[in-house]
N, CA, C and O atoms as a DFTB+ gen file, in Angstrom:
596 C
 N C O
     1  1     162.054      99.693     132.488
     2  2     161.185     100.640     131.883
     3  2     160.231      99.963     130.949
     4  3     160.531      98.939     130.335
     5  1     159.038     100.582     130.858
     6  2     158.015     100.102     130.014
     7  2     158.024     100.928     128.757
     8  3     157.992     102.157     128.818
     9  1     158.069     100.273     127.618
    10  2     158.083     100.951     126.296
    11  2     156.636     100.886     125.697
    12  3     156.099      99.814     125.418
    13  1     156.044     102.106     125.518
    14  2     154.745     102.199     124.902
    15  2     154.899     102.421     123.425
    16  3     155.670     103.277     122.991
    17  1     154.200     101.685     122.684
    18  2     154.202     101.922     121.232
    19  2     152.993     102.844     120.945
    20  3     151.855     102.469     121.226
    21  1     153.220     103.961     120.425
    22  2     152.211     105.024     120.130
    23  2     151.076     104.415     119.234
    24  3     149.889     104.653     119.457
    25  1     151.468     103.691     118.304
    26  2     150.453     103.137     117.418
    27  2     149.537     102.136     118.148
    28  3     148.325     102.141     117.933
    29  1     150.079     101.331     118.958
    30  2     149.329     100.397     119.708
    31  2     148.375     101.035     120.687
    32  3     147.220     100.632     120.825
    33  1     148.887     102.035     121.357
    34  2     148.087     102.792     122.361
    35  2     146.887     103.526     121.665
    36  3     145.775     103.504     122.191
    37  1     147.106     104.141     120.545
    38  2     146.054     104.809     119.810
    39  2     145.013     103.912     119.308
    40  3     143.834     104.266     119.291
    41  1     145.415     102.724     118.884
    42  2     144.496     101.714     118.366
    43  2     143.589     101.280     119.504
    44  3     142.379     101.188     119.297
    45  1     144.093     101.016     120.661
    46  2     143.344     100.549     121.863
    47  2     142.321     101.636     122.216
    48  3     141.156     101.348     122.492
    49  1     142.784     102.881     122.199
    50  2     141.928     104.029     122.602
    51  2     140.747     104.138     121.601
    52  3     139.620     104.398     122.022
    53  1     140.987     103.945     120.302
    54  2     139.947     104.062     119.291
    55  2     138.947     102.896     119.452
    56  3     137.751     103.120     119.267
    57  1     139.353     101.733     119.770
    58  2     138.463     100.643     120.034
    59  2     137.590     100.836     121.225
    60  3     136.413     100.475     121.224
    61  1     138.182     101.417     122.261
    62  2     137.424     101.717     123.534
    63  2     136.276     102.768     123.205
    64  3     135.146     102.654     123.679
    65  1     136.625     103.718     122.423
    66  2     135.591     104.789     122.059
    67  2     134.538     104.172     121.280
    68  3     133.372     104.451     121.558
    69  1     134.809     103.351     120.322
    70  2     133.879     102.734     119.465
    71  2     132.915     101.833     120.302
    72  3     131.699     101.839     120.112
    73  1     133.521     101.076     121.218
    74  2     132.762     100.203     122.060
    75  2     131.819     101.001     122.993
    76  3     130.690     100.578     123.243
    77  1     132.263     102.086     123.472
    78  2     131.456     102.966     124.364
    79  2     130.257     103.511     123.559
    80  3     129.120     103.482     124.030
    81  1     130.536     104.012     122.327
    82  2     129.476     104.523     121.541
    83  2     128.459     103.490     121.178
    84  3     127.260     103.769     121.177
    85  1     128.920     102.276     120.863
    86  2     127.971     101.190     120.556
    87  2     127.204     100.798     121.759
    88  3     126.010     100.526     121.635
    89  1     127.788     100.744     122.914
    90  2     127.038     100.449     124.134
    91  2     125.970     101.532     124.376
    92  3     124.820     101.216     124.681
    93  1     126.362     102.819     124.236
    94  2     125.397     103.891     124.399
    95  2     124.227     103.763     123.485
    96  3     123.087     103.917     123.924
    97  1     124.462     103.485     122.222
    98  2     123.404     103.325     121.310
    99  2     122.462     102.152     121.631
   100  3     121.242     102.263     121.508
   101  1     123.061     101.030     122.044
   102  2     122.244      99.912     122.410
   103  2     121.397     100.202     123.631
   104  3     120.220      99.844     123.664
   105  1     121.983     100.856     124.655
   106  2     121.212     101.259     125.875
   107  2     120.157     102.248     125.493
   108  3     119.044     102.177     126.013
   109  1     120.453     103.170     124.606
   110  2     119.431     104.174     124.198
   111  2     118.255     103.488     123.566
   112  3     117.106     103.830     123.849
   113  1     118.515     102.550     122.734
   114  2     117.429     101.806     122.040
   115  2     116.598     101.009     123.054
   116  3     115.371     100.965     122.969
   117  1     117.297     100.375     124.024
   118  2     116.525      99.559     125.009
   119  2     115.730     100.444     125.911
   120  3     114.591     100.112     126.239
   121  1     116.263     101.528     126.320
   122  2     115.507     102.473     127.250
   123  2     114.450     103.304     126.551
   124  3     113.533     103.833     127.178
   125  1     114.593     103.403     125.281
   126  2     113.589     104.258     124.531
   127  2     112.193     103.602     124.557
   128  3     111.176     104.273     124.380
   129  1     112.170     102.257     124.784
   130  2     110.872     101.606     124.924
   131  2     110.189     102.067     126.199
   132  3     108.960     102.102     126.256
   133  1     110.938     102.414     127.201
   134  2     110.299     102.769     128.489
   135  2     109.944     104.264     128.548
   136  3     109.176     104.673     129.418
   137  1     110.481     105.073     127.652
   138  2     110.138     106.508     127.603
   139  2     108.999     106.657     126.663
   140  3     109.108     106.299     125.490
   141  1     107.859     107.198     127.163
   142  2     106.733     107.476     126.321
   143  2     106.456     109.016     126.276
   144  3     106.607     109.764     127.242
   145  1     106.063     109.369     125.120
   146  2     105.653     110.755     124.928
   147  2     104.168     110.808     124.610
   148  3     103.664     110.042     123.789
   149  1     103.483     111.718     125.269
   150  2     102.037     111.782     124.984
   151  2     101.812     112.589     123.753
   152  3     102.284     113.721     123.647
   153  1     101.112     112.037     122.838
   154  2     100.731     112.738     121.651
   155  2      99.245     113.098     121.649
   156  3      98.413     112.273     122.026
   157  1      98.915     114.263     121.249
   158  2      97.569     114.694     121.127
   159  2      97.206     114.958     119.687
   160  3      97.854     115.742     118.995
   161  1      96.172     114.297     119.253
   162  2      95.654     114.511     117.839
   163  2      94.325     115.084     117.855
   164  3      93.452     114.633     118.596
   165  1      94.128     116.083     117.049
   166  2      92.804     116.657     116.892
   167  2      92.126     116.052     115.665
   168  3      92.723     115.914     114.597
   169  1      90.866     115.698     115.858
   170  2      90.164     115.167     114.623
   171  2      89.430     116.381     114.024
   172  3      88.970     117.281     114.727
   173  1      89.352     116.350     112.713
   174  2      88.737     117.439     112.027
   175  2      87.227     117.263     112.106
   176  3      86.710     116.173     112.349
   177  1      86.547     118.378     111.891
   178  2      85.100     118.446     111.813
   179  2      84.750     118.451     110.360
   180  3      85.336     119.223     109.602
   181  1      83.851     117.654     109.941
   182  2      83.478     117.608     108.525
   183  2      82.437     118.709     108.309
   184  3      81.571     118.942     109.153
   185  1      82.539     119.365     107.183
   186  2      81.576     120.414     106.887
   187  2      81.514     120.685     105.410
   188  3      81.980     119.904     104.581
   189  1      80.920     121.826     105.108
   190  2      80.747     122.233     103.729
   191  2      81.065     123.691     103.523
   192  3      80.861     124.504     104.424
   193  1      81.557     124.035     102.365
   194  2      81.763     125.405     101.978
   195  2      80.858     125.641     100.783
   196  3      80.972     124.941      99.776
   197  1      79.984     126.587     100.872
   198  2      78.959     126.794      99.869
   199  2      79.110     128.222      99.287
   200  3      79.577     129.160      99.933
   201  1      78.685     128.298      98.040
   202  2      78.600     129.582      97.388
   203  2      77.534     129.578      96.283
   204  3      77.076     128.513      95.870
   205  1      77.149     130.736      95.816
   206  2      76.170     130.914      94.751
   207  2      76.944     131.550      93.595
   208  3      77.725     132.473      93.827
   209  1      76.764     131.116      92.437
   210  2      77.494     131.596      91.275
   211  2      77.103     133.134      91.060
   212  3      77.948     133.932      90.654
   213  1      75.903     133.484      91.323
   214  2      75.430     134.922      91.130
   215  2      75.945     135.813      92.155
   216  3      76.150     136.987      91.849
   217  1      76.182     135.401      93.339
   218  2      76.610     136.275      94.428
   219  2      78.033     135.848      94.800
   220  3      78.441     134.711      94.561
   221  1      78.764     136.771      95.381
   222  2      80.162     136.501      95.720
   223  2      80.360     136.033      97.197
   224  3      81.489     135.792      97.625
   225  1      79.279     135.914      97.941
   226  2      79.418     135.539      99.320
   227  2      79.677     134.028      99.431
   228  3      79.200     133.260      98.595
   229  1      80.416     133.604     100.439
   230  2      80.758     132.215     100.663
   231  2      80.207     131.910     102.081
   232  3      80.376     132.732     102.983
   233  1      79.571     130.775     102.288
   234  2      78.955     130.353     103.560
   235  2      79.617     129.030     103.942
   236  3      79.719     128.147     103.090
   237  1      80.055     128.862     105.142
   238  2      80.651     127.580     105.609
   239  2      79.853     127.060     106.802
   240  3      79.469     127.804     107.705
   241  1      79.634     125.806     106.765
   242  2      78.983     125.034     107.827
   243  2      79.826     123.875     108.258
   244  3      80.515     123.286     107.425
   245  1      79.806     123.506     109.556
   246  2      80.315     122.196     109.961
   247  2      79.368     121.643     110.942
   248  3      78.545     122.333     111.543
   249  1      79.521     120.309     111.091
   250  2      78.569     119.493     111.908
   251  2      79.357     118.776     112.981
   252  3      80.420     118.220     112.706
   253  1      78.843     118.784     114.212
   254  2      79.444     118.035     115.292
   255  2      78.597     116.676     115.435
   256  3      77.380     116.631     115.256
   257  1      79.342     115.651     115.758
   258  2      78.657     114.354     115.934
   259  2      78.371     114.146     117.420
   260  3      79.024     114.730     118.284
   261  1      77.388     113.306     117.691
   262  2      77.134     112.937     119.107
   263  2      77.913     111.643     119.422
   264  3      78.764     111.222     118.638
   265  1      77.628     111.048     120.523
   266  2      78.388     109.850     120.955
   267  2      78.104     108.614     120.042
   268  3      78.869     107.649     120.044
   269  1      76.986     108.666     119.263
   270  2      76.701     107.614     118.311
   271  2      77.229     107.890     116.900
   272  3      76.904     107.166     115.959
   273  1      78.038     108.932     116.759
   274  2      78.610     109.280     115.491
   275  2      77.530     109.733     114.458
   276  3      77.655     109.496     113.256
   277  1      76.504     110.372     114.968
   278  2      75.476     110.894     114.150
   279  2      75.521     112.421     114.280
   280  3      75.653     112.975     115.372
   281  1      75.407     113.072     113.126
   282  2      75.416     114.606     113.188
   283  2      74.334     115.100     114.067
   284  3      73.177     114.714     113.905
   285  1      74.680     115.973     115.026
   286  2      73.642     116.484     115.987
   287  2      73.575     117.910     116.034
   288  3      72.492     118.422     116.320
   289  1      74.676     118.706     115.770
   290  2      74.632     120.129     115.930
   291  2      75.255     120.745     114.686
   292  3      76.233     120.224     114.150
   293  1      74.696     121.831     114.239
   294  2      75.192     122.613     113.086
   295  2      75.858     123.923     113.522
   296  3      75.365     124.586     114.435
   297  1      76.911     124.286     112.917
   298  2      77.705     125.492     113.166
   299  2      77.848     126.238     111.869
   300  3      77.951     125.615     110.812
   301  1      77.858     127.585     111.914
   302  2      78.045     128.392     110.699
   303  2      79.101     129.400     111.029
   304  3      79.209     129.888     112.154
   305  1      79.895     129.707     109.993
   306  2      80.969     130.728     110.236
   307  2      80.330     132.133     110.045
   308  3      79.851     132.501     108.972
   309  1      80.363     132.868     111.149
   310  2      79.767     134.278     111.187
   311  2      80.869     135.148     111.630
   312  3      81.401     134.952     112.723
   313  1      81.254     136.127     110.823
   314  2      82.390     137.129     111.102
   315  2      83.628     136.403     111.451
   316  3      84.325     136.834     112.370
   317  1      83.980     135.290     110.772
   318  2      85.261     134.619     111.010
   319  2      85.242     133.550     112.065
   320  3      86.197     132.778     112.154
   321  1      84.184     133.462     112.888
   322  2      84.157     132.447     113.916
   323  2      82.878     131.581     113.727
   324  3      81.836     132.042     113.262
   325  1      83.033     130.329     114.110
   326  2      81.955     129.379     114.024
   327  2      81.005     129.547     115.246
   328  3      81.405     129.506     116.409
   329  1      79.663     129.747     114.860
   330  2      78.654     129.933     115.915
   331  2      77.540     128.827     115.756
   332  3      77.154     128.477     114.641
   333  1      77.079     128.333     116.846
   334  2      76.089     127.265     116.772
   335  2      74.748     127.950     116.176
   336  3      74.267     128.950     116.708
   337  1      74.230     127.394     115.134
   338  2      73.057     127.943     114.540
   339  2      71.839     127.046     114.674
   340  3      70.735     127.450     114.311
   341  1      72.025     125.809     115.203
   342  2      70.863     124.958     115.349
   343  2      71.250     123.505     115.433
   344  3      72.420     123.125     115.485
   345  1      70.236     122.746     115.443
   346  2      70.439     121.212     115.479
   347  2      70.124     120.627     114.142
   348  3      69.468     121.221     113.286
   349  1      70.633     119.410     114.006
   350  2      70.359     118.617     112.824
   351  2      68.953     118.029     113.092
   352  3      68.746     117.272     114.040
   353  1      67.998     118.409     112.219
   354  2      66.603     117.978     112.437
   355  2      66.351     116.577     111.860
   356  3      65.595     115.787     112.425
   357  1      66.985     116.293     110.749
   358  2      66.835     114.958     110.118
   359  2      67.991     114.651     109.258
   360  3      68.694     115.540     108.778
   361  1      68.196     113.340     109.054
   362  2      69.256     112.928     108.200
   363  2      69.107     111.539     107.775
   364  3      68.483     110.746     108.480
   365  1      69.655     111.182     106.634
   366  2      69.804     109.781     106.227
   367  2      71.245     109.724     105.740
   368  3      71.716     110.545     104.954
   369  1      71.907     108.705     106.258
   370  2      73.407     108.577     106.072
   371  2      73.652     108.491     104.554
   372  3      73.002     107.744     103.824
   373  1      74.623     109.298     104.132
   374  2      75.052     109.380     102.746
   375  2      73.986     109.773     101.784
   376  3      74.121     109.528     100.585
   377  1      72.884     110.398     102.277
   378  2      71.787     110.848     101.420
   379  2      71.489     112.323     101.616
   380  3      71.648     113.108     100.681
   381  1      71.071     112.713     102.784
   382  2      70.770     114.147     103.019
   383  2      70.967     114.471     104.493
   384  3      71.041     113.589     105.348
   385  1      71.049     115.774     104.756
   386  2      71.031     116.346     106.123
   387  2      70.084     117.558     106.175
   388  3      70.158     118.456     105.337
   389  1      69.232     117.560     107.134
   390  2      68.306     118.713     107.310
   391  2      68.662     119.400     108.585
   392  3      68.489     118.825     109.660
   393  1      69.169     120.650     108.509
   394  2      69.647     121.285     109.759
   395  2      69.128     122.709     109.836
   396  3      68.978     123.408     108.834
   397  1      68.850     123.124     111.130
   398  2      68.323     124.496     111.341
   399  2      69.356     125.533     111.157
   400  3      70.552     125.290     111.319
   401  1      68.885     126.721     110.809
   402  2      69.813     127.896     110.747
   403  2      69.046     129.086     111.315
   404  3      68.209     129.699     110.652
   405  1      69.373     129.387     112.587
   406  2      68.713     130.559     113.210
   407  2      69.227     131.921     112.918
   408  3      68.745     132.905     113.478
   409  1      70.253     132.008     112.003
   410  2      70.818     133.277     111.634
   411  2      70.040     133.905     110.443
   412  3      70.148     135.108     110.207
   413  1      69.278     133.111     109.714
   414  2      68.603     133.619     108.536
   415  2      67.474     134.571     108.930
   416  3      67.388     135.695     108.435
   417  1      66.620     134.101     109.821
   418  2      65.506     134.971     110.282
   419  2      65.074     134.448     111.643
   420  3      64.752     133.267     111.771
   421  1      65.059     135.282     112.640
   422  2      64.737     134.919     114.059
   423  2      63.189     134.590     114.186
   424  3      62.781     133.825     115.060
   425  1      62.413     135.156     113.341
   426  2      60.924     134.860     113.405
   427  2      60.422     133.635     112.669
   428  3      59.240     133.290     112.690
   429  1      61.343     133.019     112.043
   430  2      60.951     131.904     111.132
   431  2      61.772     130.651     111.511
   432  3      62.980     130.716     111.741
   433  1      61.051     129.494     111.564
   434  2      61.720     128.245     111.764
   435  2      62.236     127.765     110.420
   436  3      61.519     127.173     109.614
   437  1      63.505     128.048     110.222
   438  2      64.112     127.895     108.935
   439  2      65.211     126.777     109.003
   440  3      65.885     126.625     110.021
   441  1      65.365     126.022     107.916
   442  2      66.356     124.940     107.863
   443  2      66.972     124.867     106.437
   444  3      66.427     125.387     105.464
   445  1      68.094     124.218     106.384
   446  2      68.717     123.981     105.080
   447  2      68.673     122.438     104.850
   448  3      68.822     121.639     105.775
   449  1      68.462     122.080     103.577
   450  2      68.462     120.736     103.130
   451  2      69.647     120.520     102.296
   452  3      69.735     121.060     101.193
   453  1      70.619     119.712     102.792
   454  2      71.825     119.393     102.035
   455  2      71.746     117.974     101.442
   456  3      71.633     116.962     102.134
   457  1      71.813     117.990     100.139
   458  2      71.847     116.701      99.447
   459  2      73.276     116.207      99.462
   460  3      74.141     116.839      98.856
   461  1      73.549     115.141     100.107
   462  2      74.933     114.704     100.276
   463  2      75.603     114.111      98.972
   464  3      76.826     114.007      98.883
   465  1      74.755     113.735      97.986
   466  2      75.240     113.171      96.743
   467  2      75.664     114.366      95.837
   468  3      76.799     114.393      95.361
   469  1      74.779     115.329      95.603
   470  2      75.028     116.392      94.635
   471  2      75.666     117.603      95.359
   472  3      76.156     118.517      94.696
   473  1      75.665     117.619      96.667
   474  2      76.170     118.789      97.449
   475  2      75.498     120.089      97.145
   476  3      76.132     121.142      97.083
   477  1      74.164     120.000      96.950
   478  2      73.346     121.174      96.773
   479  2      72.632     121.516      98.033
   480  3      72.004     120.640      98.629
   481  1      72.692     122.773      98.487
   482  2      72.071     123.224      99.732
   483  2      70.866     124.020      99.317
   484  3      70.964     125.006      98.587
   485  1      69.677     123.553      99.817
   486  2      68.416     124.209      99.419
   487  2      67.788     124.702     100.651
   488  3      67.862     124.044     101.688
   489  1      67.084     125.989     100.581
   490  2      66.395     126.469     101.770
   491  2      65.081     125.677     102.013
   492  3      64.463     125.142     101.093
   493  1      64.719     125.639     103.242
   494  2      63.523     124.876     103.628
   495  2      62.839     125.485     104.868
   496  3      63.480     125.685     105.899
   497  1      61.563     125.768     104.758
   498  2      60.829     126.350     105.807
   499  2      60.125     125.231     106.592
   500  3      59.335     124.459     106.047
   501  1      60.460     125.173     107.958
   502  2      59.880     124.060     108.691
   503  2      58.424     124.313     109.092
   504  3      57.594     123.405     109.025
   505  1      58.126     125.493     109.491
   506  2      56.713     125.842     109.797
   507  2      56.306     127.081     109.128
   508  3      57.056     128.056     109.101
   509  1      55.145     127.078     108.587
   510  2      54.575     128.176     107.859
   511  2      54.037     129.264     108.853
   512  3      53.357     128.950     109.829
   513  1      54.349     130.460     108.579
   514  2      53.791     131.609     109.326
   515  2      52.883     132.375     108.368
   516  3      53.331     132.886     107.342
   517  1      51.606     132.445     108.720
   518  2      50.664     133.193     107.865
   519  2      50.942     134.692     107.991
   520  3      51.351     135.203     109.034
   521  1      50.685     135.388     106.822
   522  2      50.894     136.857     106.778
   523  2      52.366     137.307     107.107
   524  3      52.613     138.367     107.682
   525  1      53.270     136.454     106.713
   526  2      54.721     136.857     106.981
   527  2      55.419     136.780     105.643
   528  3      55.467     135.718     105.023
   529  1      55.947     137.866     105.205
   530  2      56.586     137.890     103.908
   531  2      58.146     137.640     104.165
   532  3      58.824     138.329     104.927
   533  1      58.585     136.634     103.472
   534  2      59.986     136.262     103.651
   535  2      60.524     135.791     102.348
   536  3      59.917     134.937     101.701
   537  1      61.680     136.332     101.926
   538  2      62.416     135.867     100.708
   539  2      63.367     134.816     101.074
   540  3      64.278     135.042     101.869
   541  1      63.184     133.643     100.508
   542  2      64.032     132.505     100.792
   543  2      65.422     132.792     100.258
   544  3      65.545     133.457      99.230
   545  1      66.452     132.330     100.897
   546  2      67.805     132.469     100.299
   547  2      67.880     131.594      99.043
   548  3      67.087     130.680      98.820
   549  1      68.876     131.936      98.253
   550  2      69.096     131.209      96.999
   551  2      69.717     129.841      97.292
   552  3      70.326     129.599      98.334
   553  1      69.528     128.995      96.341
   554  2      70.197     127.634      96.375
   555  2      71.686     127.829      96.273
   556  3      72.161     128.691      95.534
   557  1      72.469     126.980      97.060
   558  2      73.906     127.092      97.029
   559  2      74.560     125.763      96.592
   560  3      74.085     124.662      96.870
   561  1      75.671     125.959      95.897
   562  2      76.466     124.785      95.527
   563  2      77.619     124.653      96.533
   564  3      78.284     125.625      96.888
   565  1      77.815     123.442      96.960
   566  2      78.787     123.255      98.090
   567  2      79.835     122.191      97.673
   568  3      79.661     121.398      96.747
   569  1      80.940     122.258      98.450
   570  2      81.999     121.254      98.409
   571  2      82.249     120.761      99.817
   572  3      82.061     121.517     100.770
   573  1      82.665     119.523      99.980
   574  2      83.026     119.045     101.323
   575  2      84.296     119.687     101.739
   576  3      85.176     119.942     100.917
   577  1      84.407     119.961     103.045
   578  2      85.614     120.511     103.605
   579  2      85.799     120.114     105.060
   580  3      84.835     119.994     105.817
   581  1      87.032     119.916     105.430
   582  2      87.348     119.566     106.841
   583  2      87.895     120.816     107.511
   584  3      88.682     121.572     106.940
   585  1      87.433     121.006     108.781
   586  2      87.873     122.131     109.624
   587  2      88.682     121.611     110.741
   588  3      88.213     120.775     111.514
   589  1      89.905     122.081     110.859
   590  2      90.819     121.770     111.888
   591  2      91.000     122.922     112.889
   592  3      91.554     123.953     112.507
   593  1      90.574     122.801     114.110
   594  2      90.778     123.849     115.146
   595  2      90.587     123.316     116.503
   596  3      90.718     124.053     117.480
């Protein structure tokens, strides 16, 4: 007859379980290099949030860049959604951006001049129309803002 010592048998069993767990962890680490997960990252759009101290309305703009990383298109938040309002007409990096806004007046070629240093947004009429009465919007104070969507 074979005499099994319970203590010895339990000790062997525990060592086998530990070895199996260790082998599993090592194999998992080795195979994890072959398993790739695709990650998608969204880049934010840089923009501005503007307000006037006298009025309570808040206006938000963001700018899309072209393939040369130059601002090309301007968007404005209208009724909760961003709508394309025009193109960037002129800019000097880290100095100013001049962009169209077609929502101000359809009959007028209107743009905004954003000073990138002071973040002041000023109205600017691109072409004069004779005998046309138009009240320019007020100057707005802005802050930089990133839009994620």
